[in-house]
C-alpha positions as a Markdown table, in Angstrom:
| # | Residue | x | y | z |
|---|---|---|---|---|
| 1 | Met | 0.0 | 0.0 | 0.0 |
| 2 | Ala | 1.4 | 3.4 | -1.0 |
| 3 | Glu | 2.2 | 5.8 | 1.7 |
| 4 | Pro | -0.1 | 8.9 | 1.8 |
| 5 | Asp | 1.4 | 12.1 | 0.3 |
| 6 | Trp | 1.2 | 14.0 | 3.6 |
| 7 | Lys | 3.2 | 11.4 | 5.4 |
| 8 | Ala | 5.8 | 11.4 | 2.6 |
| 9 | Arg | 6.1 | 15.2 | 2.8 |
| 10 | Ala | 6.5 | 15.1 | 6.6 |
| 11 | Lys | 9.5 | 12.7 | 6.2 |
| 12 | Thr | 11.5 | 14.8 | 3.8 |
| 13 | Pro | 14.8 | 16.2 | 5.1 |
| 14 | Glu | 13.5 | 19.8 | 4.8 |
| 15 | Ala | 10.4 | 19.0 | 6.9 |
| 16 | Arg | 12.5 | 17.3 | 9.5 |
| 17 | Ala | 14.9 | 20.2 | 9.7 |
| 18 | Arg | 12.1 | 22.7 | 10.0 |
| 19 | Lys | 10.5 | 20.7 | 12.8 |
| 20 | Ala | 13.9 | 20.3 | 14.7 |
| 21 | Ala | 14.6 | 24.1 | 14.4 |
| 22 | Ala | 11.2 | 25.0 | 15.7 |
| 23 | Glu | 11.7 | 22.6 | 18.7 |
| 24 | Arg | 15.1 | 24.1 | 19.5 |
| 25 | Arg | 13.6 | 27.6 | 19.5 |
| 26 | Arg | 10.8 | 26.5 | 21.7 |
| 27 | Arg | 13.1 | 24.8 | 24.2 |
| 28 | Ala | 15.4 | 27.8 | 24.3 |
| 29 | Asp | 12.6 | 30.2 | 25.3 |
| 30 | Pro | 11.0 | 29.7 | 28.7 |
| 31 | Glu | 8.1 | 32.0 | 27.7 |
| 32 | Gly | 7.7 | 29.9 | 24.6 |
| 33 | Arg | 7.4 | 26.7 | 26.6 |
| 34 | Lys | 4.8 | 28.3 | 28.9 |
| 35 | Gly | 2.9 | 29.5 | 25.8 |
| 36 | Val | 2.8 | 26.0 | 24.3 |
| 37 | Ala | 1.7 | 24.5 | 27.6 |
| 38 | Ala | -1.1 | 27.1 | 28.0 |
| 39 | Ala | -2.2 | 26.5 | 24.4 |
| 40 | Lys | -2.4 | 22.8 | 25.0 |
| 41 | Lys | -4.4 | 23.3 | 28.1 |
| 42 | Arg | -6.9 | 25.6 | 26.4 |
| 43 | Tyr | -7.3 | 23.1 | 23.6 |
| 44 | His | -7.7 | 20.2 | 26.0 |
| 45 | Asp | -10.2 | 22.0 | 28.1 |
| 46 | Lys | -12.2 | 22.9 | 25.0 |
| 47 | Ser | -11.9 | 19.5 | 23.4 |
| 48 | Arg | -12.9 | 17.2 | 26.2 |
| 49 | Lys | -16.0 | 16.0 | 24.5 |
| 50 | Arg | -14.3 | 15.3 | 21.2 |
| 51 | Asn | -11.5 | 13.4 | 23.0 |
| 52 | Arg | -14.1 | 11.3 | 24.9 |
| 53 | Val | -15.9 | 10.5 | 21.6 |
| 54 | His | -12.6 | 9.6 | 19.8 |
| 55 | Val | -11.7 | 7.2 | 22.7 |
| 56 | Arg | -15.1 | 5.6 | 22.3 |
| 57 | Val | -14.6 | 5.1 | 18.6 |
| 58 | Met | -11.1 | 3.6 | 19.1 |
| 59 | Arg | -12.5 | 1.2 | 21.7 |
| 60 | Ala | -15.4 | 0.2 | 19.5 |
| 61 | Val | -13.0 | -0.6 | 16.6 |
| 62 | Lys | -10.8 | -2.6 | 18.9 |
| 63 | Asn | -13.7 | -4.6 | 20.2 |
| 64 | Gly | -15.2 | -5.2 | 16.8 |
| 65 | Leu | -18.3 | -3.0 | 17.2 |
| 66 | Leu | -17.1 | -0.7 | 14.5 |
| 67 | Glu | -15.3 | -1.6 | 11.2 |
| 68 | Arg | -12.6 | 0.7 | 9.8 |
| 69 | Leu | -13.5 | 1.3 | 6.2 |
| 70 | Pro | -11.6 | 2.9 | 3.3 |
| 71 | Cys | -11.9 | 6.6 | 2.7 |
| 72 | Ala | -15.4 | 7.4 | 1.5 |
| 73 | Val | -14.0 | 9.9 | -1.1 |
| 74 | Cys | -10.8 | 8.4 | -2.5 |
| 75 | Gly | -10.7 | 4.8 | -1.1 |
| 76 | Ser | -7.5 | 5.3 | 0.8 |
| 77 | Ala | -6.9 | 2.7 | 3.6 |
| 78 | Ser | -5.3 | 5.3 | 5.9 |
| 79 | Val | -8.4 | 6.9 | 7.4 |
| 80 | Glu | -9.7 | 8.9 | 10.4 |
| 81 | Ala | -13.2 | 8.8 | 12.0 |
| 82 | His | -15.2 | 11.8 | 11.1 |
| 83 | His | -18.3 | 12.9 | 13.1 |
| 84 | Asp | -21.1 | 15.0 | 11.6 |
| 85 | Asp | -22.6 | 15.1 | 15.1 |
| 86 | Tyr | -20.6 | 14.3 | 18.2 |
| 87 | Asp | -23.7 | 13.5 | 20.2 |
| 88 | Arg | -23.8 | 10.3 | 18.1 |
| 89 | Pro | -20.3 | 9.0 | 18.8 |
| 90 | Leu | -20.5 | 5.7 | 16.9 |
| 91 | Glu | -22.0 | 7.2 | 13.8 |
| 92 | Val | -18.9 | 7.9 | 11.8 |
| 93 | Arg | -17.7 | 8.4 | 8.2 |
| 94 | Trp | -14.2 | 7.2 | 7.4 |
| 95 | Leu | -12.1 | 9.8 | 5.6 |
| 96 | Cys | -8.4 | 10.0 | 4.8 |
| 97 | Lys | -6.5 | 12.9 | 6.4 |
| 98 | Val | -6.6 | 15.1 | 3.3 |
| 99 | His | -10.3 | 14.8 | 2.7 |
| 100 | His | -11.0 | 15.0 | 6.4 |
| 101 | Lys | -9.2 | 18.4 | 6.5 |
| 102 | Glu | -11.0 | 19.5 | 3.4 |
| 103 | Trp | -14.4 | 18.7 | 4.9 |
| 104 | His | -13.7 | 20.8 | 8.0 |
| 105 | Ala | -12.2 | 23.6 | 6.0 |
| 106 | Ala | -15.5 | 23.8 | 4.0 |
| 107 | Asn | -18.0 | 23.1 | 6.8 |
| 108 | Gly | -16.3 | 23.9 | 10.1 |
| 109 | Glu | -16.6 | 21.7 | 13.1 |
| 110 | Gly | -19.1 | 18.9 | 13.4 |
| 111 | Ala | -22.3 | 19.5 | 15.4 |
| 112 | Asn | -22.1 | 19.4 | 19.2 |
| 113 | Ala | -18.3 | 19.2 | 19.2 |
| 114 | Tyr | -17.7 | 21.1 | 22.4 |
| 115 | Asp | -18.9 | 20.6 | 25.9 |
| 116 | Leu | -18.9 | 24.0 | 27.4 |
| 117 | Glu | -20.2 | 23.2 | 30.8 |
| 118 | Glu | -17.7 | 23.3 | 33.6 |
| 119 | Arg | -16.8 | 19.9 | 35.1 |
| 120 | Pro | -18.6 | 19.5 | 38.4 |
| 121 | Ala | -16.4 | 19.8 | 41.4 |
| 122 | Pro | -15.8 | 16.6 | 43.3 |
| 123 | Ser | -17.9 | 16.2 | 46.5 |
| 124 | Pro | -16.1 | 17.2 | 49.7 |
| 125 | Pro | -14.7 | 14.4 | 51.9 |
| 126 | Val | -17.2 | 12.8 | 54.2 |
| 127 | Pro | -16.7 | 11.1 | 57.6 |
| 128 | Glu | -16.0 | 7.4 | 57.3 |
| 129 | Ser | -18.9 | 6.5 | 59.6 |
| 130 | Ala | -21.3 | 8.3 | 57.3 |
| 131 | Ala | -19.8 | 6.9 | 54.0 |
| 132 | Val | -19.3 | 3.2 | 54.8 |
| 133 | Gly | -22.1 | 1.2 | 53.2 |
| 134 | Arg | -22.8 | 3.7 | 50.5 |
| 135 | Arg | -23.2 | 2.2 | 47.0 |
| 136 | Tyr | -22.0 | 3.6 | 43.7 |
| 137 | Gly | -23.3 | 1.4 | 41.0 |
| 138 | Lys | -22.0 | -2.1 | 41.9 |
| 139 | Leu | -19.4 | -0.7 | 44.3 |
| 140 | Thr | -20.0 | -0.6 | 48.1 |
| 141 | Leu | -17.7 | 1.5 | 50.3 |
| 142 | Val | -16.3 | -0.7 | 53.1 |
| 143 | Gly | -13.7 | 1.6 | 54.7 |
| 144 | Arg | -11.0 | 4.3 | 54.3 |
| 145 | Ala | -7.8 | 3.3 | 52.5 |
| 146 | Ser | -6.2 | 6.8 | 52.9 |
| 147 | Pro | -7.5 | 10.3 | 53.6 |
| 148 | Arg | -8.6 | 10.6 | 49.9 |
| 149 | Ser | -9.4 | 7.0 | 48.9 |
| 150 | Trp | -11.7 | 4.1 | 49.9 |
| 151 | His | -11.7 | 0.3 | 50.0 |
| 152 | Cys | -14.6 | -0.8 | 47.7 |
| 153 | Leu | -16.3 | -4.2 | 47.3 |
| 154 | Cys | -17.8 | -4.9 | 44.0 |
| 155 | Asp | -20.9 | -7.1 | 43.6 |
| 156 | Cys | -18.8 | -9.6 | 41.7 |
| 157 | Gly | -16.6 | -10.1 | 44.8 |
| 158 | Glu | -13.6 | -8.1 | 43.6 |
| 159 | Lys | -12.0 | -5.7 | 46.1 |
| 160 | Arg | -10.4 | -2.4 | 44.9 |
| 161 | Val | -9.2 | 0.9 | 46.1 |
| 162 | Tyr | -10.6 | 4.1 | 44.5 |
| 163 | Gly | -10.2 | 7.8 | 45.1 |
| 164 | Asp | -12.8 | 10.2 | 46.4 |
| 165 | Ser | -13.2 | 12.2 | 43.3 |
| 166 | Met | -13.7 | 9.2 | 41.0 |
| 167 | Leu | -16.4 | 7.7 | 43.3 |
| 168 | Phe | -18.3 | 10.8 | 44.3 |
| 169 | Arg | -18.7 | 12.3 | 40.8 |
| 170 | Gly | -20.1 | 9.0 | 39.5 |
| 171 | Ala | -17.1 | 8.1 | 37.2 |
| 172 | Leu | -17.1 | 4.5 | 38.6 |
| 173 | Lys | -19.9 | 2.0 | 38.5 |
| 174 | Ser | -18.0 | -1.3 | 38.9 |
| 175 | Cys | -14.6 | -2.8 | 39.2 |
| 176 | Gly | -14.6 | -3.3 | 35.4 |
| 177 | Cys | -16.7 | -6.5 | 35.5 |
| 178 | Ala | -19.7 | -4.8 | 33.8 |
| 179 | Arg | -17.6 | -3.6 | 30.9 |
| 180 | Lys | -16.0 | -7.0 | 30.6 |
| 181 | Ala | -19.4 | -8.6 | 30.4 |
| 182 | Val | -20.3 | -6.3 | 27.5 |
| 183 | Trp | -17.1 | -7.3 | 25.7 |
| 184 | Val | -17.7 | -11.0 | 26.3 |
| 185 | Ala | -21.2 | -10.7 | 25.0 |
| 186 | Ala | -20.0 | -8.8 | 21.9 |
| 187 | Arg | -17.3 | -11.5 | 21.3 |
| 188 | Glu | -19.8 | -14.3 | 21.6 |
| 189 | Leu | -22.2 | -12.5 | 19.2 |
| 190 | Arg | -19.4 | -12.1 | 16.7 |
| 191 | Ala | -18.5 | -15.8 | 17.0 |
| 192 | Ala | -22.2 | -16.8 | 16.6 |
| 193 | Ile | -22.5 | -14.6 | 13.4 |
| 194 | Ala | -19.3 | -16.1 | 12.0 |
| 195 | Glu | -20.5 | -19.6 | 12.7 |
| 196 | Val | -23.8 | -18.9 | 10.9 |
| 197 | Lys | -22.0 | -17.4 | 7.9 |
| 198 | Asn | -19.6 | -20.3 | 7.7 |
| 199 | Gly | -22.5 | -22.6 | 8.0 |
């Protein structure tokens, strides 16, 4: 398979020299380093929703729930997942890097790309006597592990230690057994479909 043009251009000696010179200038200037770090933080804060969606797509491809297809425009096998609407994370069109950039240059960002609400602050620490026995999904708090973490017992019998912020803001629902059950069900479904096709 031929390498895409943009990759070939990025590997030319001139492109590598430009990149190295820019990196040297950035490292030599403390203000430049701060500026780059601030820009990255602004981009990350603004792009949290897009990042979450992209992670979901990568996991779906890895687990066989999504199939990576050739570019819908040129048929290239080197593709990226494009979202017309980020509120529908698994509805994607596969486009090569060139046509993906062309689409965004002509149409702007996809719908609902940014999550502008501030992330809710984690709940304040609570006394152990008041928290022991609380349930968060399949997890039950059984005692303090440290001033900012808890021993948790999952319904499946697994014992884990998790931090206050992860538990109290609802980021955890199990030790991972629920997600594993979904993966197992998906794998069994794929095996059953393959068995029917192979007859």
